[in-house]
C-alpha positions in Angstrom: 1.5 -7.3 15.1 4.1 -9.2 13.0 3.2 -8.7 9.3 4.2 -11.4 6.6 6.9 -10.0 4.5 8.5 -10.9 1.2 12.1 -10.0 1.4 14.4 -8.9 -1.6 18.1 -9.5 -0.7 20.8 -7.4 -2.4 23.1 -9.0 -4.6 25.9 -7.2 -3.1 26.7 -6.2 0.6 23.8 -4.3 2.2 25.2 -0.9 2.8 22.2 1.3 2.7 19.1 1.4 5.0 16.4 -1.1 4.5 13.2 -0.3 2.6 9.8 -1.1 3.8 6.9 -1.3 1.3 3.3 -1.0 2.2 0.6 -1.7 -0.5 -3.0 -0.3 -0.8 -6.5 -1.7 -0.1 -7.1 -5.1 -1.4 -3.4 -5.4 -2.4 -0.7 -7.6 -1.3 3.2 -7.7 -1.0 3.1 -9.9 -4.2 1.9 -6.7 -6.0 5.4 -5.2 -5.3 7.6 -8.2 -5.8 9.2 -7.2 -9.2 9.7 -3.4 -8.0 11.1 -4.7 -4.6 13.8 -6.7 -6.4 14.8 -3.8 -8.5 15.1 -1.6 -5.5 17.3 -4.0 -3.7 20.6 -2.3 -4.8 22.8 -2.3 -1.6 19.8 -2.7 0.7 17.2 -5.3 1.8 13.8 -4.5 0.7 10.7 -5.9 2.6 7.2 -5.8 1.0 4.6 -6.5 3.7 1.1 -7.9 3.7 -1.0 -5.3 5.6 -3.3 -6.7 8.4 -6.2 -8.7 7.0 -4.6 -9.0 3.6 -2.4 -11.8 2.3 -0.8 -14.0 4.7 -0.6 -11.3 7.5 -2.8 -12.0 10.7 -6.4 -11.1 10.7 -7.7 -8.4 13.2 -10.9 -6.7 14.1 -9.7 -3.3 13.3 -8.0 -1.5 10.6 -7.2 2.0 11.8 -4.2 4.0 10.6 -2.8 4.1 14.1 -3.2 0.1 14.0 -1.3 -0.1 10.7 1.4 2.4 11.7 2.0 0.3 14.7 2.3 -2.9 12.4 4.7 -1.2 10.3 7.0 -0.1 13.2 6.9 -3.6 14.5 8.1 -4.6 10.9 10.9 -2.0 10.8 12.3 -3.0 14.4 12.5 -6.3 12.9 14.1 -5.2 9.5 16.3 -2.8 11.1 15.9 1.0 12.1 15.8 3.5 10.7 14.4 2.5 7.4 13.0 4.1 4.4 9.3 3.7 3.9 7.4 3.5 0.7 3.6 3.2 0.7 0.7 3.3 -1.9 -2.9 4.5 -1.4 -4.0 3.1 2.1 -0.4 1.8 2.7 0.5 5.5 1.9 -1.6 6.8 4.6 -0.3 4.3 7.1 3.3 5.1 6.1 2.4 8.9 6.8 0.9 7.8 10.2 3.9 6.0 10.9 6.2 8.7 10.2 4.2 11.2 12.2 4.0 8.8 15.2 7.3 7.3 15.0 9.8 9.6 13.2 12.8 8.0 14.5 12.0 4.8 12.7 11.8 6.7 9.2 14.6 7.9 7.3 13.1 8.8 4.0 9.4 8.6 3.2 7.7 8.0 -0.2 3.9 8.2 -0.5 2.3 7.1 -3.8 -0.9 8.9 -4.9 -2.6 9.6 -1.8 -3.0 12.6 0.7 -3.7 12.9 4.5 -7.3 13.6 4.0 -10.7 12.0 4.1 -12.1 10.7 0.7 -15.7 10.5 0.0 -15.8 7.6 -2.4 -16.4 3.9 -1.1 -14.8 0.7 -2.3 -17.8 -1.2 -0.6 -19.1 -2.5 -4.1 -15.6 -4.3 -4.6 -16.3 -6.1 -1.3 -20.0 -6.8 -2.2 -18.6 -8.4 -5.7 -16.1 -10.5 -4.0 -18.5 -11.8 -1.3 -20.8 -12.6 -4.1 -18.6 -15.2 -5.7 -19.8 -18.7 -5.0 -16.4 -20.1 -4.0 -17.8 -23.5 -3.8 -18.0 -23.5 -7.6 -14.4 -22.2 -8.1 -11.4 -24.2 -8.8 -9.5 -21.9 -11.0 -9.4 -18.1 -11.2 -11.0 -17.9 -14.5 -14.1 -19.3 -12.9 -14.2 -16.5 -10.2 -13.4 -14.0 -12.9 -16.5 -15.0 -14.7 -18.6 -14.5 -11.7 -17.0 -11.2 -10.7 -17.6 -9.9 -14.3 -21.4 -10.1 -13.6 -20.7 -7.2 -11.1 -17.4 -5.6 -12.3 -16.9 -4.7 -15.8 -13.4 -3.4 -15.3 -11.2 -6.4 -16.5 -8.1 -4.7 -14.9 -9.9 -4.3 -11.5 -11.1 -7.8 -11.6 -7.5 -9.1 -12.3 -6.1 -7.0 -9.3 -8.7 -8.4 -7.0 -8.2 -12.0 -8.2 -4.6 -11.8 -7.2 -5.9 -12.1 -3.6 -7.7 -15.3 -4.4 -6.4 -18.8 -3.6 -7.7 -21.3 -5.7 -6.9 -25.0 -6.5 -8.3 -28.4 -6.6 -9.4 -28.4 -2.8 -11.2 -25.2 -3.2 -10.9 -21.4 -3.2 -10.8 -18.6 -0.6 -10.2 -15.0 -0.5 -6.9 -13.9 1.2 -8.7 -10.9 2.5 -10.7 -10.5 5.7 -13.7 -9.1 3.9 -15.7 -8.8 6.9 -13.2 -6.9 8.8 -12.4 -4.6 5.9 -16.0 -3.8 5.1 -16.4 -2.7 8.7 -13.2 -0.7 8.5 -14.0 1.3 5.4 -15.0 4.3 7.0 -11.6 4.3 8.8 -9.8 3.5 5.8 -11.3 6.2 3.8 -10.8 8.8 6.6 -7.7 10.4 8.2 -7.2 10.6 11.9 -7.4 14.1 13.0 -5.2 13.5 16.1 -2.2 13.2 13.8 -2.8 16.8 12.3 -1.1 18.1 15.3 2.4 16.3 14.5 4.9 16.8 12.0 7.6 14.9 10.2 10.6 16.8 9.4 12.5 14.3 7.4 12.7 14.0 3.5 9.5 13.1 2.0 8.5 12.4 -1.6 4.9 12.5 -3.0 4.4 10.8 -6.3 1.1 11.0 -8.1 -0.4 9.7 -11.3 -0.9 12.7 -13.7 -4.5 11.3 -14.6 -5.3 10.6 -10.9 -7.5 12.8 -8.9 -6.5 11.5 -5.5 -3.9 14.4 -4.6 -5.7 17.6 -5.2 -4.4 21.0 -4.4 -6.2 21.1 -1.1 -4.5 17.6 -0.5 -1.1 19.2 -1.2 -1.7 21.8 1.2 -2.4 19.3 4.0 0.7 17.3 2.8 2.9 20.6 3.3 1.6 21.2 6.7 2.4 17.9 8.0 5.6 17.2 5.9 7.4 20.5 5.6 10.1 19.0 3.5 7.7 17.3 1.0 8.6 17.1 -2.7 6.1 16.4 -5.4 6.5 14.4 -8.7 3.9 13.2 -11.3 4.1 10.3 -13.5 2.9 11.2 -17.0 0.1 9.2 -18.3 -0.4 7.3 -15.1 -3.5 7.0 -12.9 -4.0 5.7 -9.3 -2.0 2.5 -9.9 0.9 4.5 -11.2 3.5 1.8 -10.0 1.6 -0.8 -12.1 1.0 1.4 -15.1 4.2 3.2 -15.5 6.8 1.0 -13.3 10.1 2.3 -14.9 9.1 5.9 -14.5 7.9 5.3 -10.9 11.1 3.4 -10.1 13.3 6.1 -11.4 11.6 8.7 -9.3 11.7 6.6 -6.1 15.4 5.3 -6.7 16.6 8.9 -7.5 15.0 10.2 -4.1 16.2 7.4 -2.0 19.7 7.8 -3.2 19.9 11.4 -2.6 
């Protein structure tokens, strides 16, 4: 599947491998636009909309094997091998890609996720978005008022609303909510079939200091699948570390990719 991509071109000649960025659940390439431009030093950077997100194609399934193949298709268009950066769901997809197609990945960066099954669910976010009466929405503020009836977290509402297209002609979610709802068990899980594989290339796992997504057990699984894994923590950051502490996150990633 050919994913929609936002391309940041370097101001100088591209002399370094390209970088592919994969966002997390309910996100989009636009979330990474600023960081993508700042990482485009001597390289092309492509931030993609994952399937069923943003302007990428809709599909009935959202397994990590699916998403890894989508990323592989993007790299073959962008130029292989590439460096790959993924956050949360996108981080799991990036890990799956590295394990399934290691020849396409030069360096791997995974932000605040581990190759394990998570017990929590994001179904309530989907329920909240589906409950919005889009016929009454012409501006995001109107959708926000409806979301606020179900979601108190203002920051989370703002994040979800980045995937709302609203205007004089109406509003629509740029998320395939039905497919994502069906796929939540797959998204929260990790494919056991990949546990027999290894990626021997350089890998950086960056976590938010205040996040609980990467536990000691998760680090053990990471070391088993990615023997060259390095770990870093961003002080004061939670799960959305790249948005909460963008400079600190950028410094870690840029130093690793330049090594």
